[in-house]
A tleap script that builds the chain and sets N, CA, C and O, in Angstrom:
source leaprc.protein.ff14SB
mol = sequence {
  NMET PHE LYS LYS HIE LYS GLU ASP PHE PRO
  GLN ASP HIE VAL LEU GLU LYS GLN GLN ALA
  LEU GLU GLN LEU ASN ASN ASP ASN ASN TYR
  SER ILE THR TRP LEU GLY HIE ALA ALA PHE
  LEU ILE LYS LEU ASN GLY TYR PHE ILE ILE
  THR ASP PRO PHE LEU SER LYS ASN ALA GLY
  PRO GLY PHE LEU GLY PRO LYS ARG GLU ILE
  TYR SER PRO LEU ASP LEU ASN GLU LEU PRO
  LYS ILE ASP ILE VAL VAL ILE SER HIE ASN
  HIE TYR ASP HIE LEU ASP SER LYS VAL ILE
  LYS ASN PHE PRO ASN LYS GLU ASN ILE LYS
  VAL ILE VAL SER LEU LEU VAL THR PHE LEU
  PRO LYS GLU GLY SER ILE CMET
}
set mol.1.N position { 15.230 -23.097 -9.584 }
set mol.1.CA position { 16.275 -22.769 -9.024 }
set mol.1.C position { 15.825 -21.099 -9.449 }
set mol.1.O position { 15.688 -20.339 -8.490 }
set mol.2.N position { 15.602 -20.541 -10.822 }
set mol.2.CA position { 15.275 -19.549 -11.522 }
set mol.2.C position { 13.883 -19.125 -11.449 }
set mol.2.O position { 13.540 -18.071 -11.985 }
set mol.3.N position { 12.990 -19.923 -10.779 }
set mol.3.CA position { 11.541 -20.468 -10.985 }
set mol.3.C position { 10.976 -18.732 -10.354 }
set mol.3.O position { 11.141 -18.397 -9.181 }
set mol.4.N position { 10.425 -17.970 -11.241 }
set mol.4.CA position { 9.599 -17.143 -10.716 }
set mol.4.C position { 8.437 -17.377 -9.736 }
set mol.4.O position { 7.783 -18.419 -9.703 }
set mol.5.N position { 8.273 -16.479 -9.066 }
set mol.5.CA position { 7.268 -16.487 -7.909 }
set mol.5.C position { 6.058 -16.225 -8.041 }
set mol.5.O position { 5.160 -16.496 -7.243 }
set mol.6.N position { 5.962 -15.623 -9.171 }
set mol.6.CA position { 4.234 -15.869 -9.489 }
set mol.6.C position { 3.665 -16.607 -9.419 }
set mol.6.O position { 2.589 -16.744 -8.837 }
set mol.7.N position { 4.395 -17.423 -10.140 }
set mol.7.CA position { 3.360 -18.828 -10.628 }
set mol.7.C position { 2.820 -19.504 -9.170 }
set mol.7.O position { 1.932 -20.350 -9.063 }
set mol.8.N position { 3.476 -18.995 -8.265 }
set mol.8.CA position { 3.257 -19.740 -6.843 }
set mol.8.C position { 1.274 -19.135 -6.209 }
set mol.8.O position { 0.568 -19.608 -5.319 }
set mol.9.N position { 1.023 -17.989 -7.163 }
set mol.9.CA position { 0.100 -17.404 -6.795 }
set mol.9.C position { -1.127 -17.859 -7.303 }
set mol.9.O position { -1.390 -17.539 -8.462 }
set mol.10.N position { -2.095 -18.678 -6.545 }
set mol.10.CA position { -3.046 -18.574 -7.598 }
set mol.10.C position { -3.854 -17.429 -8.325 }
set mol.10.O position { -4.067 -16.425 -7.646 }
set mol.11.N position { -4.249 -17.448 -9.399 }
set mol.11.CA position { -4.679 -16.453 -10.316 }
set mol.11.C position { -5.852 -16.119 -9.428 }
set mol.11.O position { -6.299 -15.058 -9.866 }
set mol.12.N position { -6.414 -16.429 -8.611 }
set mol.12.CA position { -8.283 -15.974 -8.290 }
set mol.12.C position { -7.813 -14.638 -7.066 }
set mol.12.O position { -8.529 -13.707 -6.699 }
set mol.13.N position { -6.136 -15.002 -6.562 }
set mol.13.CA position { -6.141 -14.310 -5.444 }
set mol.13.C position { -5.184 -12.883 -5.720 }
set mol.13.O position { -4.771 -12.112 -4.854 }
set mol.14.N position { -4.997 -12.805 -7.049 }
set mol.14.CA position { -4.711 -11.841 -7.438 }
set mol.14.C position { -5.777 -10.734 -8.278 }
set mol.14.O position { -6.326 -11.143 -9.301 }
set mol.15.N position { -6.001 -9.509 -7.858 }
set mol.15.CA position { -6.930 -8.732 -8.364 }
set mol.15.C position { -6.382 -8.084 -9.599 }
set mol.15.O position { -5.176 -7.858 -9.696 }
set mol.16.N position { -7.230 -7.780 -10.539 }
set mol.16.CA position { -6.982 -6.980 -12.006 }
set mol.16.C position { -7.801 -5.583 -11.818 }
set mol.16.O position { -8.863 -5.489 -11.202 }
set mol.17.N position { -7.113 -4.517 -12.460 }
set mol.17.CA position { -7.425 -3.232 -11.998 }
set mol.17.C position { -8.607 -3.141 -11.934 }
set mol.17.O position { -8.868 -2.589 -10.865 }
set mol.18.N position { -10.118 -3.530 -12.857 }
set mol.18.CA position { -11.344 -3.554 -13.051 }
set mol.18.C position { -12.079 -4.107 -11.603 }
set mol.18.O position { -13.080 -3.599 -11.097 }
set mol.19.N position { -11.424 -5.117 -11.146 }
set mol.19.CA position { -11.686 -5.825 -10.130 }
set mol.19.C position { -11.476 -5.115 -8.606 }
set mol.19.O position { -12.157 -5.168 -7.583 }
set mol.20.N position { -10.582 -4.626 -8.843 }
set mol.20.CA position { -10.390 -3.718 -7.535 }
set mol.20.C position { -10.841 -2.536 -7.701 }
set mol.20.O position { -10.806 -1.815 -6.704 }
set mol.21.N position { -11.334 -2.025 -8.833 }
set mol.21.CA position { -12.139 -0.502 -8.566 }
set mol.21.C position { -13.419 -0.788 -8.866 }
set mol.21.O position { -14.072 0.255 -8.896 }
set mol.22.N position { -14.248 -2.014 -9.167 }
set mol.22.CA position { -15.365 -2.563 -8.459 }
set mol.22.C position { -15.810 -2.886 -7.253 }
set mol.22.O position { -17.003 -2.881 -6.948 }
set mol.23.N position { -14.793 -3.214 -6.430 }
set mol.23.CA position { -14.588 -3.624 -5.336 }
set mol.23.C position { -14.560 -2.149 -4.290 }
set mol.23.O position { -15.140 -2.036 -3.211 }
set mol.24.N position { -13.955 -1.407 -4.781 }
set mol.24.CA position { -13.661 0.041 -3.942 }
set mol.24.C position { -14.962 0.742 -4.295 }
set mol.24.O position { -15.449 1.412 -3.384 }
set mol.25.N position { -15.630 0.709 -5.484 }
set mol.25.CA position { -16.577 1.577 -5.631 }
set mol.25.C position { -18.338 1.303 -5.296 }
set mol.25.O position { -19.289 2.075 -5.421 }
set mol.26.N position { -18.269 -0.302 -4.772 }
set mol.26.CA position { -19.662 -0.778 -4.322 }
set mol.26.C position { -20.215 -0.203 -3.147 }
set mol.26.O position { -19.492 0.570 -2.519 }
set mol.27.N position { -21.300 -0.425 -2.754 }
set mol.27.CA position { -21.945 0.081 -2.118 }
set mol.27.C position { -21.840 -0.136 -0.647 }
set mol.27.O position { -22.337 0.592 0.211 }
set mol.28.N position { -21.074 -1.316 -0.430 }
set mol.28.CA position { -20.829 -1.885 1.204 }
set mol.28.C position { -19.913 -1.061 1.792 }
set mol.28.O position { -19.032 -0.388 1.257 }
set mol.29.N position { -20.272 -1.206 3.222 }
set mol.29.CA position { -19.342 -0.192 3.710 }
set mol.29.C position { -18.166 -0.804 4.147 }
set mol.29.O position { -17.361 -0.165 4.824 }
set mol.30.N position { -17.958 -2.057 3.816 }
set mol.30.CA position { -17.101 -2.977 4.443 }
set mol.30.C position { -16.417 -3.426 3.308 }
set mol.30.O position { -17.131 -3.858 2.403 }
set mol.31.N position { -14.835 -3.428 3.082 }
set mol.31.CA position { -14.428 -4.214 2.365 }
set mol.31.C position { -12.551 -4.118 2.548 }
set mol.31.O position { -11.813 -3.293 3.086 }
set mol.32.N position { -12.323 -5.325 1.848 }
set mol.32.CA position { -10.509 -5.479 2.183 }
set mol.32.C position { -9.894 -5.333 1.060 }
set mol.32.O position { -10.587 -6.137 0.437 }
set mol.33.N position { -9.056 -4.909 0.193 }
set mol.33.CA position { -8.737 -4.587 -0.943 }
set mol.33.C position { -7.202 -5.140 -0.827 }
set mol.33.O position { -6.470 -4.511 -0.062 }
set mol.34.N position { -6.687 -6.191 -1.478 }
set mol.34.CA position { -5.104 -6.298 -1.453 }
set mol.34.C position { -4.419 -5.911 -2.834 }
set mol.34.O position { -4.461 -6.284 -4.006 }
set mol.35.N position { -3.763 -4.954 -2.055 }
set mol.35.CA position { -2.863 -4.253 -3.238 }
set mol.35.C position { -1.574 -4.608 -3.042 }
set mol.35.O position { -0.819 -3.679 -2.754 }
set mol.36.N position { -1.020 -5.904 -3.132 }
set mol.36.CA position { -0.101 -6.696 -3.398 }
set mol.36.C position { 0.669 -6.597 -1.894 }
set mol.36.O position { 0.422 -5.694 -1.095 }
set mol.37.N position { 1.585 -7.615 -1.660 }
set mol.37.CA position { 2.730 -7.296 -0.780 }
set mol.37.C position { 2.104 -7.672 0.481 }
set mol.37.O position { 1.542 -8.721 0.795 }
set mol.38.N position { 2.361 -6.361 1.288 }
set mol.38.CA position { 1.604 -6.144 2.279 }
set mol.38.C position { 0.518 -4.641 2.756 }
set mol.38.O position { 0.191 -3.978 3.741 }
set mol.39.N position { 0.297 -4.739 1.231 }
set mol.39.CA position { -0.372 -3.373 1.662 }
set mol.39.C position { -2.037 -3.890 1.229 }
set mol.39.O position { -2.304 -4.807 0.452 }
set mol.40.N position { -2.649 -3.351 1.687 }
set mol.40.CA position { -4.289 -3.780 2.037 }
set mol.40.C position { -5.058 -2.048 1.969 }
set mol.40.O position { -4.544 -1.074 2.519 }
set mol.41.N position { -6.142 -2.014 1.304 }
set mol.41.CA position { -6.807 -1.124 1.763 }
set mol.41.C position { -8.062 -1.538 1.891 }
set mol.41.O position { -8.749 -2.252 1.161 }
set mol.42.N position { -8.339 -0.880 3.151 }
set mol.42.CA position { -9.596 -0.827 4.113 }
set mol.42.C position { -10.603 -0.189 4.123 }
set mol.42.O position { -10.501 0.875 4.735 }
set mol.43.N position { -12.127 -0.525 3.432 }
set mol.43.CA position { -12.652 0.420 3.809 }
set mol.43.C position { -13.728 -0.199 5.001 }
set mol.43.O position { -14.248 -1.293 5.222 }
set mol.44.N position { -13.745 1.182 5.640 }
set mol.44.CA position { -14.802 0.558 6.996 }
set mol.44.C position { -15.623 1.883 7.651 }
set mol.44.O position { -15.263 2.774 8.420 }
set mol.45.N position { -17.100 1.534 6.869 }
set mol.45.CA position { -18.045 2.794 7.538 }
set mol.45.C position { -17.657 4.432 6.736 }
set mol.45.O position { -17.791 5.502 7.330 }
set mol.46.N position { -17.129 4.290 5.191 }
set mol.46.CA position { -16.852 5.303 4.931 }
set mol.46.C position { -15.253 5.866 5.170 }
set mol.46.O position { -14.703 6.636 4.383 }
set mol.47.N position { -14.768 5.458 6.116 }
set mol.47.CA position { -13.054 5.745 6.249 }
set mol.47.C position { -12.415 4.870 5.260 }
set mol.47.O position { -13.084 3.896 4.916 }
set mol.48.N position { -11.492 4.988 4.841 }
set mol.48.CA position { -10.078 4.213 4.125 }
set mol.48.C position { -8.972 4.350 4.782 }
set mol.48.O position { -8.468 5.436 5.068 }
set mol.49.N position { -8.419 2.990 5.132 }
set mol.49.CA position { -7.150 2.545 5.776 }
set mol.49.C position { -6.328 1.844 4.619 }
set mol.49.O position { -6.512 0.851 3.916 }
set mol.50.N position { -5.591 2.559 4.705 }
set mol.50.CA position { -4.091 1.760 4.167 }
set mol.50.C position { -3.386 1.379 4.648 }
set mol.50.O position { -2.982 2.051 5.596 }
set mol.51.N position { -2.619 -0.127 4.347 }
set mol.51.CA position { -1.463 -0.663 5.326 }
set mol.51.C position { -0.170 -0.846 4.324 }
set mol.51.O position { -0.111 -1.199 3.146 }
set mol.52.N position { 0.639 -0.538 5.084 }
set mol.52.CA position { 2.116 -0.736 4.470 }
set mol.52.C position { 1.996 -0.630 2.791 }
set mol.52.O position { 2.090 -1.653 2.113 }
set mol.53.N position { 1.759 0.828 2.115 }
set mol.53.CA position { 1.252 1.065 1.239 }
set mol.53.C position { 2.695 1.179 0.131 }
set mol.53.O position { 3.115 2.228 -0.358 }
set mol.54.N position { 3.214 -0.060 -0.056 }
set mol.54.CA position { 4.497 -0.170 -1.259 }
set mol.54.C position { 3.424 -0.347 -2.083 }
set mol.54.O position { 2.407 -1.010 -1.882 }
set mol.55.N position { 3.782 0.387 -3.147 }
set mol.55.CA position { 3.032 0.011 -4.428 }
set mol.55.C position { 3.817 0.747 -5.506 }
set mol.55.O position { 3.292 1.258 -6.495 }
set mol.56.N position { 5.200 0.759 -5.216 }
set mol.56.CA position { 6.253 1.153 -6.659 }
set mol.56.C position { 6.594 0.028 -6.935 }
set mol.56.O position { 6.284 -0.901 -6.190 }
set mol.57.N position { 7.322 -0.171 -8.084 }
set mol.57.CA position { 7.539 -1.588 -8.847 }
set mol.57.C position { 8.895 -1.973 -8.216 }
set mol.57.O position { 9.129 -3.167 -8.401 }
set mol.58.N position { 9.683 -1.447 -7.654 }
set mol.58.CA position { 10.839 -1.749 -6.743 }
set mol.58.C position { 10.781 -1.679 -5.289 }
set mol.58.O position { 9.818 -1.054 -4.845 }
set mol.59.N position { 11.451 -2.092 -4.596 }
set mol.59.CA position { 11.454 -2.151 -3.048 }
set mol.59.C position { 12.756 -1.785 -2.624 }
set mol.59.O position { 13.514 -2.521 -1.993 }
set mol.60.N position { 13.027 -0.454 -3.041 }
set mol.60.CA position { 14.586 0.029 -2.880 }
set mol.60.C position { 14.699 1.664 -3.220 }
set mol.60.O position { 13.795 1.927 -4.014 }
set mol.61.N position { 15.227 2.465 -3.008 }
set mol.61.CA position { 15.748 3.850 -3.604 }
set mol.61.C position { 15.880 3.849 -5.389 }
set mol.61.O position { 16.717 3.236 -6.052 }
set mol.62.N position { 14.852 4.675 -5.856 }
set mol.62.CA position { 15.051 4.883 -7.434 }
set mol.62.C position { 14.618 3.474 -8.013 }
set mol.62.O position { 13.506 2.955 -7.911 }
set mol.63.N position { 15.789 2.952 -8.668 }
set mol.63.CA position { 15.296 1.478 -9.635 }
set mol.63.C position { 15.908 0.524 -9.023 }
set mol.63.O position { 16.002 -0.554 -9.609 }
set mol.64.N position { 16.531 0.694 -7.569 }
set mol.64.CA position { 17.465 -0.096 -7.024 }
set mol.64.C position { 16.344 -1.257 -6.146 }
set mol.64.O position { 15.131 -1.043 -6.125 }
set mol.65.N position { 16.820 -2.174 -5.629 }
set mol.65.CA position { 16.091 -3.310 -4.907 }
set mol.65.C position { 15.308 -4.247 -5.528 }
set mol.65.O position { 15.481 -4.505 -6.719 }
set mol.66.N position { 14.564 -4.728 -4.945 }
set mol.66.CA position { 14.075 -6.305 -5.709 }
set mol.66.C position { 12.588 -5.946 -6.297 }
set mol.66.O position { 11.725 -5.364 -5.640 }
set mol.67.N position { 12.465 -6.316 -7.415 }
set mol.67.CA position { 11.289 -5.913 -8.422 }
set mol.67.C position { 9.951 -7.004 -7.545 }
set mol.67.O position { 9.873 -8.169 -7.156 }
set mol.68.N position { 8.913 -5.553 -7.568 }
set mol.68.CA position { 7.465 -6.253 -7.476 }
set mol.68.C position { 7.507 -7.870 -7.768 }
set mol.68.O position { 8.413 -8.285 -8.492 }
set mol.69.N position { 6.913 -8.445 -7.430 }
set mol.69.CA position { 6.376 -10.167 -7.936 }
set mol.69.C position { 5.181 -9.808 -8.568 }
set mol.69.O position { 4.978 -10.077 -9.752 }
set mol.70.N position { 4.127 -9.037 -7.641 }
set mol.70.CA position { 2.646 -9.283 -8.226 }
set mol.70.C position { 2.567 -7.645 -7.656 }
set mol.70.O position { 2.756 -7.222 -6.516 }
set mol.71.N position { 2.221 -6.928 -8.881 }
set mol.71.CA position { 2.022 -5.567 -8.620 }
set mol.71.C position { 0.514 -5.084 -8.270 }
set mol.71.O position { -0.434 -5.761 -8.667 }
set mol.72.N position { 0.318 -3.940 -7.544 }
set mol.72.CA position { -0.556 -3.295 -6.867 }
set mol.72.C position { -1.795 -2.922 -8.236 }
set mol.72.O position { -1.546 -2.352 -9.298 }
set mol.73.N position { -3.046 -3.426 -7.793 }
set mol.73.CA position { -3.863 -3.295 -9.137 }
set mol.73.C position { -4.055 -2.208 -9.312 }
set mol.73.O position { -4.289 -1.884 -10.476 }
set mol.74.N position { -4.048 -0.961 -8.074 }
set mol.74.CA position { -4.341 0.334 -8.429 }
set mol.74.C position { -3.251 1.033 -8.019 }
set mol.74.O position { -2.612 0.618 -7.052 }
set mol.75.N position { -2.833 2.324 -8.761 }
set mol.75.CA position { -1.991 3.159 -8.576 }
set mol.75.C position { -2.192 3.952 -7.429 }
set mol.75.O position { -3.026 3.640 -6.580 }
set mol.76.N position { -1.260 5.278 -7.319 }
set mol.76.CA position { -1.688 5.931 -5.958 }
set mol.76.C position { -3.010 7.025 -6.615 }
set mol.76.O position { -3.936 7.425 -5.910 }
set mol.77.N position { -2.866 7.322 -7.866 }
set mol.77.CA position { -3.968 8.062 -8.381 }
set mol.77.C position { -5.314 7.860 -7.973 }
set mol.77.O position { -6.242 8.651 -7.802 }
set mol.78.N position { -5.194 6.336 -7.826 }
set mol.78.CA position { -6.435 5.780 -8.239 }
set mol.78.C position { -7.316 5.760 -6.899 }
set mol.78.O position { -8.535 5.853 -6.757 }
set mol.79.N position { -6.375 5.620 -6.049 }
set mol.79.CA position { -6.942 5.434 -4.684 }
set mol.79.C position { -8.127 6.447 -4.427 }
set mol.79.O position { -8.340 7.455 -5.100 }
set mol.80.N position { -8.990 5.936 -3.152 }
set mol.80.CA position { -9.723 7.115 -2.461 }
set mol.80.C position { -9.063 7.911 -1.529 }
set mol.80.O position { -7.989 7.555 -1.044 }
set mol.81.N position { -9.682 9.092 -1.198 }
set mol.81.CA position { -8.874 9.953 -0.091 }
set mol.81.C position { -8.791 8.776 1.175 }
set mol.81.O position { -9.737 8.048 1.473 }
set mol.82.N position { -7.792 8.766 1.673 }
set mol.82.CA position { -7.325 7.829 2.579 }
set mol.82.C position { -7.133 8.424 4.080 }
set mol.82.O position { -6.423 9.416 4.239 }
set mol.83.N position { -7.554 8.014 4.795 }
set mol.83.CA position { -7.795 8.723 6.031 }
set mol.83.C position { -7.025 7.981 7.250 }
set mol.83.O position { -7.034 8.463 8.383 }
set mol.84.N position { -6.477 6.985 6.990 }
set mol.84.CA position { -5.467 6.539 8.109 }
set mol.84.C position { -4.081 5.331 7.378 }
set mol.84.O position { -4.217 4.377 6.613 }
set mol.85.N position { -3.137 5.770 7.866 }
set mol.85.CA position { -2.170 5.018 6.984 }
set mol.85.C position { -1.415 4.070 8.021 }
set mol.85.O position { -0.647 4.621 8.810 }
set mol.86.N position { -1.582 2.624 8.082 }
set mol.86.CA position { -0.783 1.927 9.144 }
set mol.86.C position { 0.424 1.422 8.489 }
set mol.86.O position { 0.381 0.881 7.384 }
set mol.87.N position { 1.691 1.620 9.276 }
set mol.87.CA position { 3.093 1.429 8.831 }
set mol.87.C position { 3.718 0.264 10.027 }
set mol.87.O position { 3.973 0.575 11.191 }
set mol.88.N position { 3.835 -0.676 9.630 }
set mol.88.CA position { 4.313 -1.796 10.390 }
set mol.88.C position { 5.910 -1.605 10.638 }
set mol.88.O position { 6.258 -1.811 11.801 }
set mol.89.N position { 6.661 -1.338 9.961 }
set mol.89.CA position { 7.874 -1.387 9.960 }
set mol.89.C position { 8.667 -0.444 8.660 }
set mol.89.O position { 8.058 -0.053 7.664 }
set mol.90.N position { 10.191 -0.179 8.933 }
set mol.90.CA position { 10.623 0.607 7.871 }
set mol.90.C position { 11.359 0.112 6.996 }
set mol.90.O position { 12.451 0.595 6.694 }
set mol.91.N position { 10.883 -0.868 6.498 }
set mol.91.CA position { 11.584 -1.628 5.329 }
set mol.91.C position { 10.978 -0.933 4.183 }
set mol.91.O position { 9.853 -0.441 4.274 }
set mol.92.N position { 11.876 -0.860 2.809 }
set mol.92.CA position { 11.402 -0.325 1.600 }
set mol.92.C position { 10.210 -0.807 1.459 }
set mol.92.O position { 9.310 0.033 1.484 }
set mol.93.N position { 9.826 -2.203 1.279 }
set mol.93.CA position { 8.713 -2.808 0.846 }
set mol.93.C position { 7.394 -2.519 1.747 }
set mol.93.O position { 6.282 -2.911 1.394 }
set mol.94.N position { 7.641 -1.741 3.034 }
set mol.94.CA position { 6.496 -1.458 3.749 }
set mol.94.C position { 6.610 0.004 3.709 }
set mol.94.O position { 5.469 0.422 3.512 }
set mol.95.N position { 7.534 1.108 3.811 }
set mol.95.CA position { 7.149 2.333 3.672 }
set mol.95.C position { 7.823 2.963 2.938 }
set mol.95.O position { 8.862 3.514 3.302 }
set mol.96.N position { 7.269 3.012 1.521 }
set mol.96.CA position { 7.431 3.434 0.231 }
set mol.96.C position { 7.335 4.882 0.472 }
set mol.96.O position { 6.292 5.515 0.634 }
set mol.97.N position { 8.572 5.349 0.479 }
set mol.97.CA position { 8.523 7.026 0.596 }
set mol.97.C position { 8.110 7.602 -0.790 }
set mol.97.O position { 7.315 8.527 -0.623 }
set mol.98.N position { 8.416 7.339 -2.265 }
set mol.98.CA position { 7.804 7.741 -2.800 }
set mol.98.C position { 5.873 7.910 -3.042 }
set mol.98.O position { 5.187 8.797 -3.549 }
set mol.99.N position { 5.491 6.394 -2.300 }
set mol.99.CA position { 3.987 6.833 -1.985 }
set mol.99.C position { 3.903 7.877 -1.123 }
set mol.99.O position { 3.619 8.988 -1.570 }
set mol.100.N position { 4.127 7.691 0.204 }
set mol.100.CA position { 4.241 8.617 1.369 }
set mol.100.C position { 4.031 10.171 0.760 }
set mol.100.O position { 3.046 10.873 0.990 }
set mol.101.N position { 5.379 10.607 -0.208 }
set mol.101.CA position { 5.367 11.985 -0.123 }
set mol.101.C position { 4.306 12.338 -1.339 }
set mol.101.O position { 4.178 13.504 -1.710 }
set mol.102.N position { 3.602 11.328 -1.900 }
set mol.102.CA position { 2.608 12.309 -2.983 }
set mol.102.C position { 1.142 11.820 -2.370 }
set mol.102.O position { 0.212 12.135 -3.113 }
set mol.103.N position { 0.892 11.372 -1.604 }
set mol.103.CA position { -0.440 11.157 -1.183 }
set mol.103.C position { -1.221 12.083 -1.149 }
set mol.103.O position { -0.776 12.829 -0.277 }
set mol.104.N position { -2.466 12.675 -1.714 }
set mol.104.CA position { -3.217 13.720 -1.476 }
set mol.104.C position { -3.770 13.660 -0.396 }
set mol.104.O position { -4.094 12.582 0.102 }
set mol.105.N position { -4.023 15.046 0.284 }
set mol.105.CA position { -4.546 15.335 1.041 }
set mol.105.C position { -3.857 14.744 2.271 }
set mol.105.O position { -4.544 14.204 3.138 }
set mol.106.N position { -2.429 14.828 2.389 }
set mol.106.CA position { -1.687 13.965 3.487 }
set mol.106.C position { -1.951 15.106 4.640 }
set mol.106.O position { -2.111 14.556 5.730 }
set mol.107.N position { -2.025 16.263 4.698 }
set mol.107.CA position { -2.294 16.822 5.735 }
set mol.107.C position { -3.195 16.619 7.007 }
set mol.107.O position { -3.143 17.073 8.149 }
set mol.108.N position { -4.113 15.685 6.303 }
set mol.108.CA position { -5.234 15.289 6.848 }
set mol.108.C position { -5.378 13.695 7.373 }
set mol.108.O position { -6.308 13.238 8.038 }
set mol.109.N position { -4.328 13.068 6.939 }
set mol.109.CA position { -4.433 11.614 7.330 }
set mol.109.C position { -3.687 11.072 8.527 }
set mol.109.O position { -2.491 11.301 8.706 }
set mol.110.N position { -4.231 10.541 9.122 }
set mol.110.CA position { -3.909 10.253 10.696 }
set mol.110.C position { -2.723 8.797 10.328 }
set mol.110.O position { -3.109 7.907 9.569 }
set mol.111.N position { -1.577 8.752 10.848 }
set mol.111.CA position { -0.408 7.832 10.427 }
set mol.111.C position { -0.341 7.174 11.856 }
set mol.111.O position { -0.316 7.788 12.923 }
set mol.112.N position { -0.317 5.763 11.672 }
set mol.112.CA position { -0.228 4.725 12.870 }
set mol.112.C position { 1.091 4.127 12.494 }
set mol.112.O position { 1.363 3.687 11.377 }
set mol.113.N position { 1.930 4.155 13.595 }
set mol.113.CA position { 3.858 3.752 13.106 }
set mol.113.C position { 3.881 3.202 14.688 }
set mol.113.O position { 4.649 3.817 15.427 }
set mol.114.N position { 3.257 2.309 15.168 }
set mol.114.CA position { 3.810 1.880 16.293 }
set mol.114.C position { 4.951 1.552 16.657 }
set mol.114.O position { 5.589 2.105 17.553 }
set mol.115.N position { 5.444 0.260 15.732 }
set mol.115.CA position { 6.795 0.138 15.837 }
set mol.115.C position { 7.912 0.844 15.450 }
set mol.115.O position { 9.056 0.390 15.431 }
set mol.116.N position { 7.451 2.363 15.027 }
set mol.116.CA position { 8.933 3.391 14.314 }
set mol.116.C position { 9.136 4.302 15.323 }
set mol.116.O position { 9.986 5.164 15.101 }
set mol.117.N position { 8.339 4.327 16.786 }
set mol.117.CA position { 8.371 5.056 17.442 }
set mol.117.C position { 10.219 5.645 17.703 }
set mol.117.O position { 10.637 6.796 17.577 }
set mol.118.N position { 10.843 4.656 18.007 }
set mol.118.CA position { 12.343 5.359 18.153 }
set mol.118.C position { 13.146 5.631 16.487 }
set mol.118.O position { 14.104 6.382 16.302 }
set mol.119.N position { 12.478 4.839 15.471 }
set mol.119.CA position { 12.984 5.679 14.120 }
set mol.119.C position { 12.679 6.824 13.404 }
set mol.119.O position { 13.465 7.357 12.621 }
set mol.120.N position { 11.691 7.173 13.621 }
set mol.120.CA position { 10.751 8.152 12.904 }
set mol.120.C position { 11.205 9.323 13.502 }
set mol.120.O position { 11.579 10.213 12.738 }
set mol.121.N position { 11.247 9.490 14.540 }
set mol.121.CA position { 11.853 11.302 14.984 }
set mol.121.C position { 13.154 11.359 14.723 }
set mol.121.O position { 13.435 12.557 14.691 }
set mol.122.N position { 14.056 10.750 14.529 }
set mol.122.CA position { 15.269 11.113 14.015 }
set mol.122.C position { 15.555 11.448 12.464 }
set mol.122.O position { 16.561 11.871 11.894 }
set mol.123.N position { 14.174 11.064 11.974 }
set mol.123.CA position { 14.166 10.790 10.405 }
set mol.123.C position { 13.214 12.244 9.881 }
set mol.123.O position { 13.131 13.040 8.946 }
set mol.124.N position { 12.756 12.001 10.878 }
set mol.124.CA position { 11.566 13.689 10.924 }
set mol.124.C position { 10.548 13.072 10.139 }
set mol.124.O position { 10.794 11.907 9.829 }
set mol.125.N position { 9.274 13.635 9.663 }
set mol.125.CA position { 8.117 13.451 9.457 }
set mol.125.C position { 8.168 12.771 8.340 }
set mol.125.O position { 8.924 13.165 7.451 }
set mol.126.N position { 7.360 11.588 8.154 }
set mol.126.CA position { 7.283 10.864 6.775 }
set mol.126.C position { 6.162 11.333 6.014 }
set mol.126.O position { 5.874 10.829 4.929 }
set mol.127.N position { 5.347 12.519 6.663 }
set mol.127.CA position { 4.499 13.033 5.662 }
set mol.127.C position { 4.970 13.967 5.085 }
set mol.127.O position { 4.339 14.518 4.184 }
savepdb mol mol.pdb
quit
């Protein structure tokens, strides 16, 4: 009943920091790196796309909310310059406001939020 979910993940599915950095820095123009939960870092012909960038330790405001079972192998400051952010919906574990607010070069990032069209105008800009 109180089993930790981490045990449900095969060890070879969870990247260590060094593995993620090696994949990020390889010469290949194409790669997909799982950052945990629904976050993926996609490298595509020199562009970097991140999906649902939830990188915090908790899915909620401050320290509230459920704790991540699998931590991201990369922190925000270790990510490359992001070109596109894709956000599927406005739950804390997909729209991490701490990460969004602290993206470097955010004035140059394209944001795709097709399912949030009715939500975001009320809340204002996410970047």
